[in-house]
C-alpha positions as semicolon CSV with decimal commas, in nm:
position;residue;x (nm);y (nm);z (nm)
1;M;-0,852;-0,249;31,261
2;N;-0,728;0,046;31,484
3;N;-0,991;0,201;31,640
4;D;-1,388;0,256;31,633
5;I;-1,361;0,539;31,408
6;T;-1,171;0,337;31,133
7;D;-1,405;0,052;31,172
8;Q;-1,687;0,285;31,091
9;I;-1,522;0,449;30,778
10;V;-1,409;0,113;30,635
11;S;-1,753;-0,015;30,724
12;C;-1,891;0,253;30,497
13;L;-1,645;0,193;30,203
14;L;-1,755;-0,162;30,204
15;K;-2,129;-0,052;30,180
16;E;-2,085;0,164;29,896
17;N;-1,851;-0,105;29,742
18;L;-1,542;0,105;29,730
19;L;-1,332;-0,148;29,893
20;T;-1,370;-0,525;29,897
21;Q;-1,302;-0,747;30,214
22;E;-0,990;-0,909;30,032
23;Q;-0,872;-0,565;29,991
24;V;-0,926;-0,478;30,368
25;L;-0,760;-0,820;30,448
26;H;-0,435;-0,730;30,227
27;A;-0,405;-0,363;30,399
28;Q;-0,420;-0,500;30,743
29;K;-0,156;-0,739;30,638
30;V;0,052;-0,463;30,489
31;K;-0,007;-0,245;30,811
32;S;0,137;-0,549;31,035
33;K;0,432;-0,545;30,833
34;I;0,505;-0,175;30,852
35;V;0,703;-0,034;31,160
36;S;0,549;0,337;31,112
37;S;0,262;0,452;31,301
38;K;0,068;0,494;30,963
39;R;-0,317;0,515;31,000
40;F;-0,498;0,235;30,836
41;I;-0,692;0,470;30,583
42;D;-0,378;0,629;30,483
43;I;-0,272;0,270;30,399
44;L;-0,579;0,194;30,208
45;K;-0,509;0,537;30,006
46;D;-0,135;0,453;29,955
47;L;-0,262;0,111;29,808
48;K;-0,470;0,308;29,581
49;Y;-0,778;0,136;29,685
50;V;-0,971;0,414;29,768
51;T;-0,905;0,833;29,736
52;E;-0,977;1,086;30,002
53;N;-1,251;1,218;29,768
54;E;-1,421;0,865;29,761
55;I;-1,410;0,842;30,158
56;K;-1,559;1,187;30,194
57;K;-1,838;1,095;29,969
58;A;-1,912;0,772;30,136
59;L;-1,905;0,942;30,476
60;T;-2,135;1,203;30,345
61;R;-2,398;0,926;30,192
62;H;-2,382;0,744;30,524
63;K;-2,409;1,061;30,723
64;K;-2,112;0,971;30,926
65;S;-2,005;1,264;31,131
66;F;-1,676;1,253;31,315
67;K;-1,464;1,487;31,562
68;I;-1,149;1,607;31,388
69;G;-0,951;1,480;31,658
70;D;-1,114;1,148;31,628
71;L;-0,985;1,130;31,240
72;L;-0,634;1,243;31,324
73;V;-0,554;0,948;31,571
């Protein structure tokens, strides 16, 4: 994926069964085919695999904290 922060977020979503490995692979293929610099998490949301609310809840349950600047990369 893009970076360590994205990997951590995706890991939380997988642990929470909010994403499947197949969905992650599909989203990676989609990202590789688009020319924009769209964030991987945004692609997951665009594909309707997860919502912003689900991401927040998963990170809260796994007690992940990130600097706001890390999430904007």
